[in-house]
Backbone as numpy.savetxt, mean C-alpha at the origin, in Angstrom:
# Nx Ny Nz CAx CAy CAz Cx Cy Cz
-17.17 -18.82 8.29 -18.17 -17.18 8.30 -16.90 -15.96 8.48
-15.63 -15.88 9.48 -14.81 -14.84 9.24 -14.34 -14.62 7.95
-14.14 -15.68 7.04 -13.49 -15.74 6.11 -14.34 -14.76 4.82
-15.92 -15.31 4.71 -16.74 -14.59 4.15 -16.74 -13.22 4.78
-16.81 -12.82 5.61 -16.74 -11.52 5.98 -15.57 -10.83 5.91
-14.55 -11.09 5.36 -13.43 -10.16 5.17 -13.68 -10.01 3.48
-13.94 -11.28 3.33 -13.89 -11.32 1.37 -14.94 -10.35 1.32
-16.56 -10.06 1.52 -17.23 -8.99 1.14 -16.68 -7.84 1.95
-15.97 -7.66 3.27 -15.42 -6.19 3.37 -14.57 -5.67 2.50
-13.67 -6.82 2.21 -12.04 -6.73 1.08 -12.83 -5.85 -0.10
-14.20 -6.51 -0.68 -14.80 -5.79 -1.66 -15.48 -4.30 -1.75
-15.92 -4.22 -0.34 -16.10 -3.22 -0.15 -16.30 -3.27 1.42
-15.43 -1.91 1.69 -14.91 -1.82 2.92 -15.99 -1.12 3.42
-16.70 -0.33 3.17 -18.39 0.61 3.33 -19.38 -0.05 3.67
-19.43 -1.55 3.43 -20.58 -2.15 3.59 -21.22 -2.26 5.27
-22.16 -2.08 5.65 -22.64 -1.91 6.76 -23.23 -3.33 7.44
-23.20 -3.21 8.24 -23.14 -4.70 9.57 -24.73 -5.12 8.80
-25.76 -4.25 8.75 -27.01 -4.76 8.28 -26.58 -5.55 6.74
-26.00 -5.24 5.89 -25.55 -5.86 4.55 -24.96 -7.07 4.82
-24.01 -6.70 5.61 -22.89 -8.00 6.51 -24.00 -9.01 6.55
-25.10 -9.05 7.63 -25.59 -9.74 8.20 -26.56 -10.66 7.47
-27.54 -9.85 5.84 -27.90 -10.45 5.28 -27.58 -11.29 4.37
-25.71 -10.82 3.76 -24.71 -12.00 2.96 -24.88 -12.79 3.73
-24.75 -13.10 4.99 -23.96 -13.70 5.50 -24.98 -14.90 6.42
-26.16 -14.57 6.52 -26.98 -15.17 7.06 -26.95 -14.94 9.01
-26.22 -14.22 9.48 -25.91 -13.85 10.64 -27.26 -12.68 11.50
-26.88 -12.23 12.34 -27.69 -11.63 12.60 -26.84 -9.81 12.59
-27.19 -8.79 13.00 -26.26 -7.69 13.06 -25.51 -7.88 14.00
-25.95 -8.27 15.35 -24.81 -7.98 16.14 -23.53 -9.25 16.42
-24.14 -10.33 15.66 -23.11 -11.21 15.57 -21.90 -11.14 14.52
-22.71 -10.38 13.31 -21.62 -9.79 12.47 -20.94 -8.75 13.56
-21.49 -7.87 13.68 -20.37 -6.66 14.85 -19.55 -7.26 15.61
-19.93 -8.31 16.37 -18.94 -8.73 17.11 -17.71 -9.64 16.68
-18.14 -10.06 15.41 -17.20 -10.68 14.46 -16.07 -9.65 13.92
-16.56 -8.65 13.34 -15.91 -7.90 12.71 -14.94 -7.16 13.99
-15.51 -6.73 14.99 -14.90 -6.17 16.21 -13.54 -7.29 16.85
-13.91 -8.32 16.88 -12.61 -9.78 16.60 -11.97 -9.20 15.81
-12.36 -9.59 14.74 -11.48 -9.65 13.41 -10.51 -8.22 13.69
-10.86 -7.35 14.14 -10.03 -5.96 14.42 -9.06 -6.12 15.40
-9.70 -6.51 16.01 -8.67 -6.43 17.49 -7.88 -7.92 17.18
-7.68 -8.58 16.69 -6.78 -9.54 16.67 -5.94 -8.96 15.22
-6.04 -7.91 14.62 -5.11 -7.20 13.48 -5.46 -8.03 12.24
-6.62 -8.66 12.01 -6.78 -9.15 10.58 -7.19 -8.12 9.59
-8.21 -7.29 10.52 -8.54 -6.03 9.71 -8.10 -4.75 10.65
-7.01 -4.66 9.70 -6.22 -2.96 9.95 -6.83 -1.93 9.94
-7.48 -1.70 9.01 -8.77 -0.69 9.14 -9.29 -0.28 7.69
-9.84 0.63 7.81 -10.81 0.89 6.41 -10.51 2.35 5.74
-9.82 2.07 4.56 -9.45 2.94 3.81 -10.54 3.81 2.63
-10.40 4.87 2.16 -10.85 5.50 0.84 -10.05 4.82 -0.49
-10.05 4.42 -1.30 -9.37 4.36 -2.25 -9.58 5.31 -3.14
-8.15 6.43 -3.79 -8.22 7.30 -4.29 -7.89 6.94 -6.00
-8.36 7.83 -6.67 -8.32 7.44 -8.08 -7.10 9.04 -8.08
-5.40 8.40 -8.36 -4.42 8.89 -7.87 -4.64 10.41 -9.03
-5.09 10.19 -10.43 -5.08 11.01 -11.66 -5.82 12.01 -11.28
-7.11 11.77 -10.51 -8.20 12.75 -9.95 -7.56 14.10 -8.60
-6.35 13.31 -7.91 -5.94 14.60 -6.96 -4.92 14.53 -7.43
-4.16 14.65 -8.77 -3.18 15.68 -9.40 -1.89 14.69 -9.28
-2.06 12.58 -9.04 -0.69 12.22 -9.06 -1.04 11.40 -10.11
-0.62 11.72 -11.33 -1.18 10.76 -12.41 0.46 9.71 -12.72
1.47 10.15 -12.23 2.27 9.50 -12.42 3.05 8.40 -11.38
2.64 7.04 -11.53 3.26 6.56 -10.85 4.74 5.58 -11.10
5.61 5.19 -10.17 6.67 4.57 -10.42 7.26 3.39 -9.37
8.09 2.78 -9.61 8.31 1.97 -8.73 9.75 1.95 -8.69
10.76 2.34 -7.60 11.53 2.91 -7.56 12.59 1.43 -6.49
13.11 0.86 -7.38 14.43 0.13 -6.90 15.43 0.49 -5.93
15.99 0.45 -4.45 16.98 0.67 -4.00 17.66 -0.12 -3.44
19.08 0.30 -3.36 20.19 -0.64 -3.00 21.18 0.45 -2.23
21.66 -0.03 -0.99 22.60 0.58 -0.53 23.75 1.14 -1.11
24.68 1.86 -1.37 25.89 2.29 -1.94 26.84 1.91 -1.17
27.06 1.73 0.27 27.94 1.09 1.22 26.69 -0.33 1.77
27.45 -1.36 1.43 26.65 -3.00 1.83 26.87 -3.10 2.84
27.83 -2.24 4.09 27.86 -2.26 5.25 27.24 -1.63 6.05
26.56 -0.86 5.48 25.77 0.40 5.91 24.58 0.23 6.84
24.04 0.62 7.53 23.04 -0.22 8.61 21.77 0.27 7.43
20.88 -1.19 7.84 19.44 -1.08 6.85 18.67 -0.44 7.37
18.93 0.80 7.36 17.70 1.34 7.91 16.91 2.27 6.94
17.14 2.33 5.48 16.09 3.01 4.36 14.75 3.24 5.08
13.93 2.34 5.03 12.44 2.59 5.71 13.00 3.61 6.51
13.00 3.75 7.51 13.36 4.22 8.40 13.72 6.51 7.65
14.56 6.08 7.22 15.33 7.27 6.42 14.40 7.58 5.32
13.34 7.02 4.66 12.14 7.77 3.51 11.32 7.68 4.40
10.77 7.29 5.53 9.27 7.51 5.85 8.89 8.83 6.01
9.84 9.90 5.82 9.22 11.21 5.60 8.79 11.81 4.14
8.89 10.98 3.26 9.02 11.48 1.79 7.11 10.78 1.87
6.01 11.92 1.68 4.95 11.04 1.87 4.90 10.75 0.16
5.59 11.01 -1.06 5.33 10.67 -2.15 5.40 8.92 -2.02
6.05 8.36 -0.78 6.37 7.27 -1.37 4.56 6.18 -0.54
4.21 5.62 -1.40 3.36 4.79 -0.96 3.26 3.88 -0.28
3.99 2.92 -0.42 4.36 1.16 0.05 6.02 1.34 -0.29
6.72 0.69 0.73 8.08 0.04 0.47 7.82 -1.13 1.03
8.59 -1.69 0.12 8.61 -3.53 0.12 9.86 -4.20 0.27
10.24 -4.40 1.11 11.65 -5.82 1.28 11.36 -6.54 0.54
12.76 -6.95 -0.31 12.77 -7.70 -1.22 13.82 -8.66 -1.63
13.60 -9.48 -2.16 15.08 -10.21 -2.62 15.77 -10.41 -3.75
16.69 -10.15 -3.72 17.44 -10.02 -5.12 18.53 -9.07 -4.85
18.89 -8.40 -6.27 19.70 -7.62 -6.07 19.52 -5.97 -5.24
18.48 -5.73 -5.08 18.00 -4.74 -4.59 17.65 -5.02 -3.11
17.36 -4.00 -2.47 17.19 -3.87 -1.09 15.45 -3.57 -0.40
15.08 -3.30 -1.48 13.94 -2.62 -1.47 13.06 -1.94 -2.66
11.80 -1.95 -2.98 11.05 -1.27 -4.11 10.13 -0.46 -3.25
10.39 0.74 -3.79 9.30 1.42 -3.33 8.21 2.23 -4.23
6.98 1.89 -3.79 5.87 2.50 -4.80 5.45 3.97 -4.49
5.79 5.07 -5.74 5.47 6.62 -5.57 4.45 7.22 -6.54
4.03 7.92 -6.07 3.07 8.98 -7.00 3.30 10.51 -6.86
3.46 11.29 -7.90 3.90 12.19 -7.93 2.64 13.08 -9.31
3.47 14.18 -9.51 2.45 14.62 -10.57 3.16 14.67 -11.91
4.39 15.24 -11.71 5.23 15.23 -13.07 6.30 14.72 -13.34
7.11 14.22 -14.47 8.90 13.74 -14.43 9.11 14.52 -13.83
9.60 15.99 -13.80 10.10 16.65 -12.75 9.92 16.18 -11.35
8.84 16.29 -11.19 8.96 15.92 -9.31 9.23 14.27 -9.06
9.21 13.52 -10.08 10.15 11.87 -9.82 11.46 12.22 -10.19
11.58 13.44 -10.85 13.47 13.13 -10.71 13.90 13.78 -9.08
13.18 14.94 -8.87 13.21 15.67 -7.51 13.21 14.50 -6.42
12.05 14.08 -6.71 11.96 12.54 -5.34 13.38 11.73 -5.64
13.58 11.20 -6.73 14.54 10.37 -6.64 16.15 11.00 -6.13
16.00 12.35 -6.37 17.50 13.19 -5.71 17.27 12.65 -3.65
15.87 13.23 -3.73 15.66 13.14 -2.03 16.01 11.65 -1.77
15.87 10.97 -2.58 15.39 9.34 -1.77 16.89 9.19 -1.94
17.78 9.11 -2.81 19.22 9.29 -2.89 20.07 10.05 -1.86
19.84 11.33 -1.45 20.44 11.37 -0.41 20.07 11.27 0.86
18.66 10.98 1.23 18.20 10.92 2.64 18.74 9.56 2.71
19.06 8.71 1.73 19.03 6.82 2.62 20.44 6.43 1.87
20.98 7.32 1.23 22.37 7.20 0.79 22.45 5.95 -0.44
21.29 5.35 -1.01 21.16 4.33 -2.10 21.27 4.98 -3.60
21.65 3.93 -4.01 21.44 4.14 -5.77 19.89 3.54 -5.79
19.31 4.01 -7.13 17.80 3.64 -7.57 17.84 2.96 -9.05
16.95 1.98 -9.22 16.09 1.83 -10.75 15.17 2.21 -10.84
14.55 2.92 -11.54 12.90 3.22 -11.70 12.52 2.89 -13.07
11.20 2.23 -12.60 10.42 1.80 -13.66 9.36 3.07 -13.11
8.51 3.58 -14.59 7.59 4.30 -14.77 6.50 3.43 -15.26
5.32 3.54 -14.52 4.05 2.99 -15.03 3.44 3.46 -15.96
3.33 2.77 -17.15 2.18 3.12 -18.25 1.09 3.52 -17.88
0.30 1.76 -17.27 -0.86 1.89 -17.27 -1.46 1.34 -15.81
-2.54 0.88 -15.50 -2.89 0.00 -14.09 -4.15 -0.54 -14.62
-3.92 -1.54 -15.32 -5.27 -2.20 -15.67 -6.18 -2.88 -14.13
-5.15 -3.23 -12.91 -6.00 -3.64 -12.29 -5.42 -3.04 -11.01
-5.58 -2.83 -9.74 -4.62 -2.78 -8.49 -5.13 -2.45 -6.78
-5.22 -3.43 -6.23 -6.21 -3.51 -4.72 -6.90 -4.29 -4.82
-6.95 -5.45 -5.34 -7.08 -6.60 -5.74 -7.64 -7.10 -5.09
-9.01 -7.75 -3.92 -9.13 -8.45 -2.91 -8.62 -9.93 -2.68
-7.96 -10.31 -1.64 -7.25 -11.65 -2.05 -8.21 -12.93 -2.20
-7.58 -13.66 -2.57 -9.12 -14.93 -2.96 -9.04 -15.65 -1.55
-10.43 -15.72 -0.94 -10.33 -16.45 0.40 -11.34 -17.79 0.22
């Protein structure tokens, strides 16, 4: 039952307890208790609005792979870059690079400036892939 609730909320985080109850066959209070329990356990981390990046003036998305210039340096790039709001996500990865950052900016000039800020703040080299289009993202997991 929890998986069904999670799947429904993953598709529509604003679904009401009443609608969740109808979909699952549970009472509204039972659904409310289950959702609250899932939040307490950390399964549901929160509810957010999904924004259209182009509509809010951030049409350029890029993935920036970073690796330290000095391999002996501390692995603290995420902390050094946390102040940059253009970085939407930071993923630790296996392979040649240490992290892959998902960034959103308004223009190519803004991307160039951000890359300079990333290099300076974290003492890293970068490799950038610009996104041309996004057929889909933020898909709910198969449950």
